[in-house]
Each structure stands twice: as C-alpha cells, then as structure tokens.
N, CA, C, O and the ligand as a Tripos MOL2 file, in Angstrom:
@<TRIPOS>MOLECULE
protein
  297   295    75     0     0
PROTEIN
NO_CHARGES

@<TRIPOS>ATOM
      1 N        -105.0040  147.5820  196.1170 N.3       1 MET1
      2 CA       -105.6100  147.3520  194.8090 C.3       1 MET1
      3 C        -106.1510  148.6550  194.2310 C.2       1 MET1
      4 O        -106.8180  149.4330  194.9130 O.2       1 MET1
      5 N        -105.8520  148.8610  192.9870 N.am      2 ILE2
      6 CA       -106.3230  150.0700  192.3180 C.3       2 ILE2
      7 C        -107.7320  149.8360  191.7750 C.2       2 ILE2
      8 O        -107.9950  148.8540  191.0800 O.2       2 ILE2
      9 N        -108.6110  150.7450  192.1050 N.am      3 THR3
     10 CA       -109.9580  150.6300  191.5690 C.3       3 THR3
     11 C        -110.0870  151.5380  190.3550 C.2       3 THR3
     12 O        -109.8190  152.7380  190.4160 O.2       3 THR3
     13 N        -110.4950  150.9420  189.2770 N.am      4 ILE4
     14 CA       -110.6990  151.7070  188.0490 C.3       4 ILE4
     15 C        -112.1920  151.8490  187.8450 C.2       4 ILE4
     16 O        -112.9520  150.9010  188.0410 O.2       4 ILE4
     17 N        -112.6020  153.0320  187.4520 N.am      5 SER5
     18 CA       -114.0080  153.1800  187.1050 C.3       5 SER5
     19 C        -114.1200  153.8610  185.7530 C.2       5 SER5
     20 O        -113.2050  154.5500  185.3030 O.2       5 SER5
     21 N        -115.2440  153.6520  185.1300 N.am      6 CYS6
     22 CA       -115.4790  154.2510  183.8180 C.3       6 CYS6
     23 C        -115.5250  155.7710  183.9740 C.2       6 CYS6
     24 O        -116.2240  156.2810  184.8500 O.2       6 CYS6
     25 N        -114.7890  156.4970  183.1360 N.am      7 ASP7
     26 CA       -114.7460  157.9560  183.2380 C.3       7 ASP7
     27 C        -116.0650  158.5970  182.8500 C.2       7 ASP7
     28 O        -116.3280  159.7460  183.2050 O.2       7 ASP7
     29 N        -116.8880  157.8680  182.1290 N.am      8 VAL8
     30 CA       -118.1530  158.4410  181.6940 C.3       8 VAL8
     31 C        -119.2750  158.1240  182.6840 C.2       8 VAL8
     32 O        -119.8850  159.0390  183.2360 O.2       8 VAL8
     33 N        -119.5530  156.8320  182.9150 N.am      9 CYS9
     34 CA       -120.7090  156.4800  183.7450 C.3       9 CYS9
     35 C        -120.3180  156.1600  185.1940 C.2       9 CYS9
     36 O        -121.1910  155.9180  186.0280 O.2       9 CYS9
     37 N        -119.0150  156.1570  185.4970 N.am     10 LYS10
     38 CA       -118.4890  155.9430  186.8600 C.3      10 LYS10
     39 C        -118.6780  154.5260  187.3930 C.2      10 LYS10
     40 O        -118.4730  154.2620  188.5780 O.2      10 LYS10
     41 N        -119.0700  153.6260  186.5060 N.am     11 LYS11
     42 CA       -119.2160  152.2300  186.9180 C.3      11 LYS11
     43 C        -117.8370  151.6730  187.2680 C.2      11 LYS11
     44 O        -116.8550  151.9720  186.5890 O.2      11 LYS11
     45 N        -117.7640  150.8670  188.3190 N.am     12 LYS12
     46 CA       -116.4940  150.2570  188.7000 C.3      12 LYS12
     47 C        -116.1050  149.1680  187.6990 C.2      12 LYS12
     48 O        -116.9360  148.3840  187.2400 O.2      12 LYS12
     49 N        -114.8150  149.1540  187.3800 N.am     13 LEU13
     50 CA       -114.3450  148.2110  186.3700 C.3      13 LEU13
     51 C        -113.3270  147.2540  186.9850 C.2      13 LEU13
     52 O        -112.5170  147.6380  187.8290 O.2      13 LEU13
     53 N        -113.3890  146.0250  186.5480 N.am     14 ASP14
     54 CA       -112.4420  145.0260  187.0090 C.3      14 ASP14
     55 C        -111.2200  145.0550  186.0820 C.2      14 ASP14
     56 O        -111.3180  144.7980  184.8820 O.2      14 ASP14
     57 N        -110.0780  145.3740  186.6760 N.am     15 GLU15
     58 CA       -108.8610  145.5480  185.8910 C.3      15 GLU15
     59 C        -108.5100  144.3120  185.0650 C.2      15 GLU15
     60 O        -107.9080  144.4190  183.9960 O.2      15 GLU15
     61 N        -108.8900  143.1460  185.5660 N.am     16 SER16
     62 CA       -108.5550  141.9170  184.8510 C.3      16 SER16
     63 C        -109.3550  141.7690  183.5580 C.2      16 SER16
     64 O        -109.0550  140.9150  182.7230 O.2      16 SER16
     65 N        -110.3740  142.6090  183.4050 N.am     17 ASN17
     66 CA       -111.1760  142.5530  182.1830 C.3      17 ASN17
     67 C        -110.7190  143.5600  181.1290 C.2      17 ASN17
     68 O        -111.4340  143.8260  180.1640 O.2      17 ASN17
     69 N        -109.5210  144.1160  181.3220 N.am     18 TYR18
     70 CA       -109.0170  145.0930  180.3620 C.3      18 TYR18
     71 C        -108.9840  144.4850  178.9520 C.2      18 TYR18
     72 O        -108.4840  143.3770  178.7540 O.2      18 TYR18
     73 N        -109.5190  145.2190  177.9880 N.am     19 GLY19
     74 CA       -109.5440  144.7400  176.6070 C.3      19 GLY19
     75 C        -110.7720  143.9120  176.3040 C.2      19 GLY19
     76 O        -111.0520  143.6000  175.1460 O.2      19 GLY19
     77 N        -111.5130  143.5530  177.3570 N.am     20 ARG20
     78 CA       -112.6950  142.7200  177.1510 C.3      20 ARG20
     79 C        -113.9580  143.5020  177.4760 C.2      20 ARG20
     80 O        -114.8080  143.7010  176.6090 O.2      20 ARG20
     81 N        -114.0830  143.9450  178.7190 N.am     21 THR21
     82 CA       -115.2630  144.7520  179.0470 C.3      21 THR21
     83 C        -114.9170  146.1840  179.4320 C.2      21 THR21
     84 O        -115.7970  146.9880  179.7410 O.2      21 THR21
     85 N        -113.6240  146.4920  179.4100 N.am     22 PHE22
     86 CA       -113.3010  147.9240  179.5090 C.3      22 PHE22
     87 C        -112.0360  148.2330  178.7300 C.2      22 PHE22
     88 O        -111.2230  147.3500  178.4550 O.2      22 PHE22
     89 N        -111.8850  149.4940  178.3810 N.am     23 PHE23
     90 CA       -110.8510  149.8950  177.4410 C.3      23 PHE23
     91 C        -110.2470  151.2170  177.8750 C.2      23 PHE23
     92 O        -110.8750  152.0020  178.5860 O.2      23 PHE23
     93 N        -109.0120  151.4520  177.4330 N.am     24 PHE24
     94 CA       -108.4300  152.7770  177.5830 C.3      24 PHE24
     95 C        -108.5310  153.4490  176.2350 C.2      24 PHE24
     96 O        -108.1190  152.8980  175.2140 O.2      24 PHE24
     97 N        -109.0780  154.6360  176.2450 N.am     25 TYR25
     98 CA       -109.2570  155.3360  174.9900 C.3      25 TYR25
     99 C        -109.0100  156.8060  175.2230 C.2      25 TYR25
    100 O        -109.6610  157.4290  176.0630 O.2      25 TYR25
    101 N        -108.0680  157.3640  174.4810 N.am     26 ALA26
    102 CA       -107.7680  158.7930  174.5860 C.3      26 ALA26
    103 C        -107.5730  159.2280  176.0390 C.2      26 ALA26
    104 O        -108.1580  160.2170  176.4810 O.2      26 ALA26
    105 N        -106.7600  158.4950  176.7650 N.am     27 ASN27
    106 CA       -106.4340  158.7900  178.1660 C.3      27 ASN27
    107 C        -107.5940  158.6190  179.1340 C.2      27 ASN27
    108 O        -107.5150  159.0760  180.2740 O.2      27 ASN27
    109 N        -108.6420  157.9850  178.7120 N.am     28 HIS28
    110 CA       -109.7550  157.7160  179.6020 C.3      28 HIS28
    111 C        -109.9720  156.2210  179.7060 C.2      28 HIS28
    112 O        -109.7380  155.4810  178.7500 O.2      28 HIS28
    113 N        -110.4230  155.7770  180.8760 N.am     29 SER29
    114 CA       -110.8940  154.4050  180.9670 C.3      29 SER29
    115 C        -112.3910  154.4380  180.7020 C.2      29 SER29
    116 O        -113.1070  155.3110  181.1930 O.2      29 SER29
    117 N        -112.8370  153.4910  179.9310 N.am     30 ILE30
    118 CA       -114.2220  153.5170  179.4820 C.3      30 ILE30
    119 C        -114.7650  152.0900  179.4500 C.2      30 ILE30
    120 O        -114.0900  151.1680  178.9920 O.2      30 ILE30
    121 N        -115.9880  151.9230  179.9390 N.am     31 CYS31
    122 CA       -116.5690  150.5860  179.9680 C.3      31 CYS31
    123 C        -117.1250  150.2130  178.5950 C.2      31 CYS31
    124 O        -117.2600  151.0520  177.7050 O.2      31 CYS31
    125 N        -117.4420  148.9360  178.4580 N.am     32 GLU32
    126 CA       -117.9030  148.4380  177.1650 C.3      32 GLU32
    127 C        -119.1860  149.1420  176.7100 C.2      32 GLU32
    128 O        -119.3280  149.5000  175.5410 O.2      32 GLU32
    129 N        -120.1100  149.3320  177.6450 N.am     33 THR33
    130 CA       -121.3760  149.9780  177.2990 C.3      33 THR33
    131 C        -121.1510  151.3890  176.7600 C.2      33 THR33
    132 O        -121.7290  151.7720  175.7440 O.2      33 THR33
    133 N        -120.3050  152.1590  177.4500 N.am     34 CYS34
    134 CA       -120.0560  153.5250  177.0090 C.3      34 CYS34
    135 C        -119.3010  153.5400  175.6880 C.2      34 CYS34
    136 O        -119.5350  154.4130  174.8520 O.2      34 CYS34
    137 N        -118.4080  152.5950  175.4910 N.am     35 LYS35
    138 CA       -117.6700  152.5030  174.2320 C.3      35 LYS35
    139 C        -118.6430  152.2280  173.0900 C.2      35 LYS35
    140 O        -118.5690  152.8570  172.0340 O.2      35 LYS35
    141 N        -119.5510  151.2890  173.3080 N.am     36 ASP36
    142 CA       -120.5660  150.9820  172.2880 C.3      36 ASP36
    143 C        -121.4210  152.2080  172.0030 C.2      36 ASP36
    144 O        -121.6790  152.5370  170.8450 O.2      36 ASP36
    145 N        -121.8580  152.8790  173.0550 N.am     37 ASN37
    146 CA       -122.6980  154.0630  172.8840 C.3      37 ASN37
    147 C        -121.9680  155.1750  172.1390 C.2      37 ASN37
    148 O        -122.5420  155.8640  171.2960 O.2      37 ASN37
    149 N        -120.6970  155.3290  172.4680 N.am     38 LEU38
    150 CA       -119.8930  156.3550  171.8120 C.3      38 LEU38
    151 C        -119.7810  156.0560  170.3180 C.2      38 LEU38
    152 O        -119.9740  156.9420  169.4860 O.2      38 LEU38
    153 N        -119.4730  154.8190  169.9890 N.am     39 GLU39
    154 CA       -119.3430  154.4430  168.5840 C.3      39 GLU39
    155 C        -120.6800  154.5490  167.8650 C.2      39 GLU39
    156 O        -120.7500  154.9670  166.7100 O.2      39 GLU39
    157 N        -121.7320  154.1660  168.5670 N.am     40 PHE40
    158 CA       -123.0640  154.2320  167.9680 C.3      40 PHE40
    159 C        -123.4570  155.6820  167.6910 C.2      40 PHE40
    160 O        -123.9740  155.9940  166.6180 O.2      40 PHE40
    161 N        -123.2140  156.5580  168.6530 N.am     41 SER41
    162 CA       -123.6230  157.9520  168.4720 C.3      41 SER41
    163 C        -122.7560  158.6610  167.4350 C.2      41 SER41
    164 O        -123.1830  159.6490  166.8380 O.2      41 SER41
    165 N        -121.5470  158.1610  167.2230 N.am     42 ALA42
    166 CA       -120.6450  158.7940  166.2530 C.3      42 ALA42
    167 C        -120.9330  158.3290  164.8290 C.2      42 ALA42
    168 O        -120.5530  158.9820  163.8570 O.2      42 ALA42
    169 N        -121.6100  157.1910  164.7290 N.am     43 LYS43
    170 CA       -121.7580  156.5080  163.4420 C.3      43 LYS43
    171 C        -122.3000  157.4040  162.3170 C.2      43 LYS43
    172 O        -121.7270  157.4470  161.2280 O.2      43 LYS43
    173 N        -123.3920  158.1110  162.5780 N.am     44 SER44
    174 CA       -124.0140  158.8880  161.5090 C.3      44 SER44
    175 C        -123.0870  160.0070  161.0340 C.2      44 SER44
    176 O        -123.0200  160.3030  159.8410 O.2      44 SER44
    177 N        -122.3680  160.6300  161.9840 N.am     45 GLN45
    178 CA       -121.4530  161.7000  161.6010 C.3      45 GLN45
    179 C        -120.2460  161.1550  160.8630 C.2      45 GLN45
    180 O        -119.7260  161.7920  159.9480 O.2      45 GLN45
    181 N        -119.8000  159.9670  161.2670 N.am     46 VAL46
    182 CA       -118.6570  159.3490  160.6010 C.3      46 VAL46
    183 C        -119.0400  158.9750  159.1690 C.2      46 VAL46
    184 O        -118.2490  159.1670  158.2450 O.2      46 VAL46
    185 N        -120.2410  158.4440  158.9840 N.am     47 ARG47
    186 CA       -120.7190  158.0610  157.6440 C.3      47 ARG47
    187 C        -120.8630  159.2800  156.7400 C.2      47 ARG47
    188 O        -120.5690  159.2180  155.5470 O.2      47 ARG47
    189 N        -121.3220  160.3950  157.3230 N.am     48 ALA48
    190 CA       -121.6050  161.5810  156.5220 C.3      48 ALA48
    191 C        -120.3480  162.3720  156.1930 C.2      48 ALA48
    192 O        -120.3760  163.2710  155.3520 O.2      48 ALA48
    193 N        -119.2560  162.0390  156.8510 N.am     49 ARG49
    194 CA       -118.0390  162.8260  156.7230 C.3      49 ARG49
    195 C        -117.3550  162.6290  155.3590 C.2      49 ARG49
    196 O        -116.9830  161.5120  155.0010 O.2      49 ARG49
    197 N        -117.1960  163.7210  154.6100 N.am     50 THR50
    198 CA       -116.3800  163.6700  153.3940 C.3      50 THR50
    199 C        -115.5040  164.9140  153.3380 C.2      50 THR50
    200 O        -116.0070  165.9980  153.6320 O.2      50 THR50
    201 N        -114.2490  164.8290  152.9880 N.am     51 PRO51
    202 CA       -113.5340  163.5650  152.8330 C.3      51 PRO51
    203 C        -113.2600  162.9510  154.2000 C.2      51 PRO51
    204 O        -113.0830  163.6630  155.1880 O.2      51 PRO51
    205 N        -113.2270  161.6710  154.2430 N.am     52 PHE52
    206 CA       -112.9690  160.9880  155.4950 C.3      52 PHE52
    207 C        -111.4770  160.7050  155.6260 C.2      52 PHE52
    208 O        -110.8250  160.3240  154.6540 O.2      52 PHE52
    209 N        -110.9410  160.8910  156.8240 N.am     53 SER53
    210 CA       -109.5520  160.4940  157.0630 C.3      53 SER53
    211 C        -109.4370  159.9410  158.4690 C.2      53 SER53
    212 O        -110.2100  160.2960  159.3590 O.2      53 SER53
    213 N        -108.4760  159.0800  158.6550 N.am     54 MET54
    214 CA       -108.2700  158.4900  159.9750 C.3      54 MET54
    215 C        -107.8610  159.5420  160.9990 C.2      54 MET54
    216 O        -108.1920  159.4370  162.1800 O.2      54 MET54
    217 N        -107.1250  160.5730  160.5240 N.am     55 ASP55
    218 CA       -106.7420  161.6560  161.4300 C.3      55 ASP55
    219 C        -107.9770  162.3580  161.9690 C.2      55 ASP55
    220 O        -108.1090  162.6160  163.1650 O.2      55 ASP55
    221 N        -108.8780  162.6570  161.0390 N.am     56 TRP56
    222 CA       -110.1290  163.2990  161.4600 C.3      56 TRP56
    223 C        -110.8800  162.3810  162.4120 C.2      56 TRP56
    224 O        -111.3830  162.8310  163.4410 O.2      56 TRP56
    225 N        -110.9580  161.1050  162.0760 N.am     57 TYR57
    226 CA       -111.7020  160.1450  162.8760 C.3      57 TYR57
    227 C        -111.1520  160.0580  164.3040 C.2      57 TYR57
    228 O        -111.9110  160.1030  165.2720 O.2      57 TYR57
    229 N        -109.8270  159.9330  164.4270 N.am     58 SER58
    230 CA       -109.2380  159.8370  165.7710 C.3      58 SER58
    231 C        -109.5330  161.0800  166.5870 C.2      58 SER58
    232 O        -109.8680  160.9950  167.7680 O.2      58 SER58
    233 N        -109.4060  162.2370  165.9500 N.am     59 LYS59
    234 CA       -109.6550  163.4730  166.6710 C.3      59 LYS59
    235 C        -111.1340  163.5770  167.0560 C.2      59 LYS59
    236 O        -111.4720  163.9630  168.1740 O.2      59 LYS59
    237 N        -111.9890  163.2310  166.1250 N.am     60 PHE60
    238 CA       -113.4240  163.2850  166.3630 C.3      60 PHE60
    239 C        -113.8180  162.3790  167.5320 C.2      60 PHE60
    240 O        -114.6010  162.7810  168.3930 O.2      60 PHE60
    241 N        -113.2750  161.1540  167.5630 N.am     61 MET61
    242 CA       -113.6000  160.2250  168.6290 C.3      61 MET61
    243 C        -113.0490  160.7080  169.9680 C.2      61 MET61
    244 O        -113.6950  160.5640  171.0060 O.2      61 MET61
    245 N        -111.8440  161.2850  169.9300 N.am     62 ARG62
    246 CA       -111.2580  161.8270  171.1710 C.3      62 ARG62
    247 C        -112.1110  162.9680  171.7050 C.2      62 ARG62
    248 O        -112.4210  163.0130  172.8950 O.2      62 ARG62
    249 N        -112.4930  163.8920  170.8210 N.am     63 ASP63
    250 CA       -113.3160  165.0390  171.2260 C.3      63 ASP63
    251 C        -114.6680  164.5770  171.7610 C.2      63 ASP63
    252 O        -115.1590  165.0950  172.7640 O.2      63 ASP63
    253 N        -115.2670  163.5920  171.0770 N.am     64 SER64
    254 CA       -116.5620  163.0740  171.5180 C.3      64 SER64
    255 C        -116.4510  162.4680  172.9050 C.2      64 SER64
    256 O        -117.3290  162.6520  173.7480 O.2      64 SER64
    257 N        -115.3600  161.7400  173.1340 N.am     65 LEU65
    258 CA       -115.1760  161.1250  174.4390 C.3      65 LEU65
    259 C        -114.9220  162.1720  175.5160 C.2      65 LEU65
    260 O        -115.4520  162.0680  176.6230 O.2      65 LEU65
    261 N        -114.1130  163.1820  175.1960 N.am     66 ASP66
    262 CA       -113.8720  164.2610  176.1590 C.3      66 ASP66
    263 C        -115.1820  164.9240  176.5760 C.2      66 ASP66
    264 O        -115.4040  165.2100  177.7530 O.2      66 ASP66
    265 N        -116.0450  165.1610  175.5890 N.am     67 LYS67
    266 CA       -117.3430  165.7640  175.8860 C.3      67 LYS67
    267 C        -118.1900  164.8520  176.7480 C.2      67 LYS67
    268 O        -118.8440  165.3050  177.6880 O.2      67 LYS67
    269 N        -118.1780  163.5680  176.4290 N.am     68 ALA68
    270 CA       -118.9680  162.6010  177.1840 C.3      68 ALA68
    271 C        -118.4920  162.5300  178.6320 C.2      68 ALA68
    272 O        -119.3020  162.4220  179.5520 O.2      68 ALA68
    273 N        -117.1890  162.5900  178.8280 N.am     69 VAL69
    274 CA       -116.6320  162.5480  180.1860 C.3      69 VAL69
    275 C        -117.0830  163.7840  180.9720 C.2      69 VAL69
    276 O        -117.4330  163.6910  182.1480 O.2      69 VAL69
    277 N        -117.0690  164.9400  180.3030 N.am     70 GLN70
    278 CA       -117.5070  166.1700  180.9820 C.3      70 GLN70
    279 C        -118.9830  166.1330  181.3620 C.2      70 GLN70
    280 O        -119.3800  166.5810  182.4380 O.2      70 GLN70
    281 N        -119.7910  165.5800  180.4420 N.am     71 LYS71
    282 CA       -121.2320  165.5260  180.6750 C.3      71 LYS71
    283 C        -121.6150  164.3880  181.6240 C.2      71 LYS71
    284 O        -122.6560  164.4300  182.2790 O.2      71 LYS71
    285 N        -120.7390  163.3600  181.6830 N.am     72 GLY72
    286 CA       -121.0470  162.1880  182.4920 C.3      72 GLY72
    287 C        -121.9630  161.2090  181.7720 C.2      72 GLY72
    288 O        -122.4820  160.2720  182.3780 O.2      72 GLY72
    289 N        -122.1550  161.4260  180.5010 N.am     73 ARG73
    290 CA       -122.8940  160.4700  179.6740 C.3      73 ARG73
    291 C        -122.5150  160.6710  178.2110 C.2      73 ARG73
    292 O        -121.9370  161.6920  177.8380 O.2      73 ARG73
    293 N        -122.8520  159.6700  177.3850 N.am     74 ILE74
    294 CA       -122.5200  159.7740  175.9610 C.3      74 ILE74
    295 C        -123.5480  160.6560  175.2790 C.2      74 ILE74
    296 O        -123.4630  160.8810  174.0720 O.2      74 ILE74
    297 ZN       -119.2450  153.5530  181.2910 Zn       75 ZN75
@<TRIPOS>BOND
     1     1     2 1
     2     2     3 1
     3     3     4 2
     4     3     5 am
     5     5     6 1
     6     6     7 1
     7     7     8 2
     8     7     9 am
     9     9    10 1
    10    10    11 1
    11    11    12 2
    12    11    13 am
    13    13    14 1
    14    14    15 1
    15    15    16 2
    16    15    17 am
    17    17    18 1
    18    18    19 1
    19    19    20 2
    20    19    21 am
    21    21    22 1
    22    22    23 1
    23    23    24 2
    24    23    25 am
    25    25    26 1
    26    26    27 1
    27    27    28 2
    28    27    29 am
    29    29    30 1
    30    30    31 1
    31    31    32 2
    32    31    33 am
    33    33    34 1
    34    34    35 1
    35    35    36 2
    36    35    37 am
    37    37    38 1
    38    38    39 1
    39    39    40 2
    40    39    41 am
    41    41    42 1
    42    42    43 1
    43    43    44 2
    44    43    45 am
    45    45    46 1
    46    46    47 1
    47    47    48 2
    48    47    49 am
    49    49    50 1
    50    50    51 1
    51    51    52 2
    52    51    53 am
    53    53    54 1
    54    54    55 1
    55    55    56 2
    56    55    57 am
    57    57    58 1
    58    58    59 1
    59    59    60 2
    60    59    61 am
    61    61    62 1
    62    62    63 1
    63    63    64 2
    64    63    65 am
    65    65    66 1
    66    66    67 1
    67    67    68 2
    68    67    69 am
    69    69    70 1
    70    70    71 1
    71    71    72 2
    72    71    73 am
    73    73    74 1
    74    74    75 1
    75    75    76 2
    76    75    77 am
    77    77    78 1
    78    78    79 1
    79    79    80 2
    80    79    81 am
    81    81    82 1
    82    82    83 1
    83    83    84 2
    84    83    85 am
    85    85    86 1
    86    86    87 1
    87    87    88 2
    88    87    89 am
    89    89    90 1
    90    90    91 1
    91    91    92 2
    92    91    93 am
    93    93    94 1
    94    94    95 1
    95    95    96 2
    96    95    97 am
    97    97    98 1
    98    98    99 1
    99    99   100 2
   100    99   101 am
   101   101   102 1
   102   102   103 1
   103   103   104 2
   104   103   105 am
   105   105   106 1
   106   106   107 1
   107   107   108 2
   108   107   109 am
   109   109   110 1
   110   110   111 1
   111   111   112 2
   112   111   113 am
   113   113   114 1
   114   114   115 1
   115   115   116 2
   116   115   117 am
   117   117   118 1
   118   118   119 1
   119   119   120 2
   120   119   121 am
   121   121   122 1
   122   122   123 1
   123   123   124 2
   124   123   125 am
   125   125   126 1
   126   126   127 1
   127   127   128 2
   128   127   129 am
   129   129   130 1
   130   130   131 1
   131   131   132 2
   132   131   133 am
   133   133   134 1
   134   134   135 1
   135   135   136 2
   136   135   137 am
   137   137   138 1
   138   138   139 1
   139   139   140 2
   140   139   141 am
   141   141   142 1
   142   142   143 1
   143   143   144 2
   144   143   145 am
   145   145   146 1
   146   146   147 1
   147   147   148 2
   148   147   149 am
   149   149   150 1
   150   150   151 1
   151   151   152 2
   152   151   153 am
   153   153   154 1
   154   154   155 1
   155   155   156 2
   156   155   157 am
   157   157   158 1
   158   158   159 1
   159   159   160 2
   160   159   161 am
   161   161   162 1
   162   162   163 1
   163   163   164 2
   164   163   165 am
   165   165   166 1
   166   166   167 1
   167   167   168 2
   168   167   169 am
   169   169   170 1
   170   170   171 1
   171   171   172 2
   172   171   173 am
   173   173   174 1
   174   174   175 1
   175   175   176 2
   176   175   177 am
   177   177   178 1
   178   178   179 1
   179   179   180 2
   180   179   181 am
   181   181   182 1
   182   182   183 1
   183   183   184 2
   184   183   185 am
   185   185   186 1
   186   186   187 1
   187   187   188 2
   188   187   189 am
   189   189   190 1
   190   190   191 1
   191   191   192 2
   192   191   193 am
   193   193   194 1
   194   194   195 1
   195   195   196 2
   196   195   197 am
   197   197   198 1
   198   198   199 1
   199   199   200 2
   200   199   201 am
   201   201   202 1
   202   202   203 1
   203   203   204 2
   204   203   205 am
   205   205   206 1
   206   206   207 1
   207   207   208 2
   208   207   209 am
   209   209   210 1
   210   210   211 1
   211   211   212 2
   212   211   213 am
   213   213   214 1
   214   214   215 1
   215   215   216 2
   216   215   217 am
   217   217   218 1
   218   218   219 1
   219   219   220 2
   220   219   221 am
   221   221   222 1
   222   222   223 1
   223   223   224 2
   224   223   225 am
   225   225   226 1
   226   226   227 1
   227   227   228 2
   228   227   229 am
   229   229   230 1
   230   230   231 1
   231   231   232 2
   232   231   233 am
   233   233   234 1
   234   234   235 1
   235   235   236 2
   236   235   237 am
   237   237   238 1
   238   238   239 1
   239   239   240 2
   240   239   241 am
   241   241   242 1
   242   242   243 1
   243   243   244 2
   244   243   245 am
   245   245   246 1
   246   246   247 1
   247   247   248 2
   248   247   249 am
   249   249   250 1
   250   250   251 1
   251   251   252 2
   252   251   253 am
   253   253   254 1
   254   254   255 1
   255   255   256 2
   256   255   257 am
   257   257   258 1
   258   258   259 1
   259   259   260 2
   260   259   261 am
   261   261   262 1
   262   262   263 1
   263   263   264 2
   264   263   265 am
   265   265   266 1
   266   266   267 1
   267   267   268 2
   268   267   269 am
   269   269   270 1
   270   270   271 1
   271   271   272 2
   272   271   273 am
   273   273   274 1
   274   274   275 1
   275   275   276 2
   276   275   277 am
   277   277   278 1
   278   278   279 1
   279   279   280 2
   280   279   281 am
   281   281   282 1
   282   282   283 1
   283   283   284 2
   284   283   285 am
   285   285   286 1
   286   286   287 1
   287   287   288 2
   288   287   289 am
   289   289   290 1
   290   290   291 1
   291   291   292 2
   292   291   293 am
   293   293   294 1
   294   294   295 1
   295   295   296 2
@<TRIPOS>SUBSTRUCTURE
     1 MET1         2 RESIDUE 1 A MET
     2 ILE2         6 RESIDUE 1 A ILE
     3 THR3        10 RESIDUE 1 A THR
     4 ILE4        14 RESIDUE 1 A ILE
     5 SER5        18 RESIDUE 1 A SER
     6 CYS6        22 RESIDUE 1 A CYS
     7 ASP7        26 RESIDUE 1 A ASP
     8 VAL8        30 RESIDUE 1 A VAL
     9 CYS9        34 RESIDUE 1 A CYS
    10 LYS10       38 RESIDUE 1 A LYS
    11 LYS11       42 RESIDUE 1 A LYS
    12 LYS12       46 RESIDUE 1 A LYS
    13 LEU13       50 RESIDUE 1 A LEU
    14 ASP14       54 RESIDUE 1 A ASP
    15 GLU15       58 RESIDUE 1 A GLU
    16 SER16       62 RESIDUE 1 A SER
    17 ASN17       66 RESIDUE 1 A ASN
    18 TYR18       70 RESIDUE 1 A TYR
    19 GLY19       74 RESIDUE 1 A GLY
    20 ARG20       78 RESIDUE 1 A ARG
    21 THR21       82 RESIDUE 1 A THR
    22 PHE22       86 RESIDUE 1 A PHE
    23 PHE23       90 RESIDUE 1 A PHE
    24 PHE24       94 RESIDUE 1 A PHE
    25 TYR25       98 RESIDUE 1 A TYR
    26 ALA26      102 RESIDUE 1 A ALA
    27 ASN27      106 RESIDUE 1 A ASN
    28 HIS28      110 RESIDUE 1 A HIS
    29 SER29      114 RESIDUE 1 A SER
    30 ILE30      118 RESIDUE 1 A ILE
    31 CYS31      122 RESIDUE 1 A CYS
    32 GLU32      126 RESIDUE 1 A GLU
    33 THR33      130 RESIDUE 1 A THR
    34 CYS34      134 RESIDUE 1 A CYS
    35 LYS35      138 RESIDUE 1 A LYS
    36 ASP36      142 RESIDUE 1 A ASP
    37 ASN37      146 RESIDUE 1 A ASN
    38 LEU38      150 RESIDUE 1 A LEU
    39 GLU39      154 RESIDUE 1 A GLU
    40 PHE40      158 RESIDUE 1 A PHE
    41 SER41      162 RESIDUE 1 A SER
    42 ALA42      166 RESIDUE 1 A ALA
    43 LYS43      170 RESIDUE 1 A LYS
    44 SER44      174 RESIDUE 1 A SER
    45 GLN45      178 RESIDUE 1 A GLN
    46 VAL46      182 RESIDUE 1 A VAL
    47 ARG47      186 RESIDUE 1 A ARG
    48 ALA48      190 RESIDUE 1 A ALA
    49 ARG49      194 RESIDUE 1 A ARG
    50 THR50      198 RESIDUE 1 A THR
    51 PRO51      202 RESIDUE 1 A PRO
    52 PHE52      206 RESIDUE 1 A PHE
    53 SER53      210 RESIDUE 1 A SER
    54 MET54      214 RESIDUE 1 A MET
    55 ASP55      218 RESIDUE 1 A ASP
    56 TRP56      222 RESIDUE 1 A TRP
    57 TYR57      226 RESIDUE 1 A TYR
    58 SER58      230 RESIDUE 1 A SER
    59 LYS59      234 RESIDUE 1 A LYS
    60 PHE60      238 RESIDUE 1 A PHE
    61 MET61      242 RESIDUE 1 A MET
    62 ARG62      246 RESIDUE 1 A ARG
    63 ASP63      250 RESIDUE 1 A ASP
    64 SER64      254 RESIDUE 1 A SER
    65 LEU65      258 RESIDUE 1 A LEU
    66 ASP66      262 RESIDUE 1 A ASP
    67 LYS67      266 RESIDUE 1 A LYS
    68 ALA68      270 RESIDUE 1 A ALA
    69 VAL69      274 RESIDUE 1 A VAL
    70 GLN70      278 RESIDUE 1 A GLN
    71 LYS71      282 RESIDUE 1 A LYS
    72 GLY72      286 RESIDUE 1 A GLY
    73 ARG73      290 RESIDUE 1 A ARG
    74 ILE74      294 RESIDUE 1 A ILE
    75 ZN75       297 GROUP 0 **** ****
C-alpha cells in the first residue's frame, strides 16, 4: 500500500479520500487544511491583483504552494 502524506504539513492521507480531504495540486499532494490555508493566505493578493488573469493566478498558486512545501507550512 502506498502511503501518501501532505507535502506541506506531512500529515498522512488516506488515498480513498482523494478529491474530498486531499488533493493533487501543482505536482504536490496537499491536505484539505493546507489547501484552505493556501487559498485563504492568497486571497488578499488575488483580490488586489490588477489586471487579473487565470494564467497569473495559476502561476501564483503554484509558486505559493512550492514555497509552502519548502517551508513546511503555509
Ligand atoms: Zn497538510
């Protein structure tokens, strides 16, 4: 059995909960809590962004997640 853990907080994830309590995002597995925190912390910058584009948004979210994985927290 393959054990998946959150790339940010290292919490063990149950593979059967994919799409429900854990997600794959930008080549990382991420738990629901970290996903919520990531979106929450990005919110103010996303709102302030002009002009806004989905390309920018995807890159911004990927970069934010990469940083969070390196730091081990959002
Ligand atoms: Zn996590």
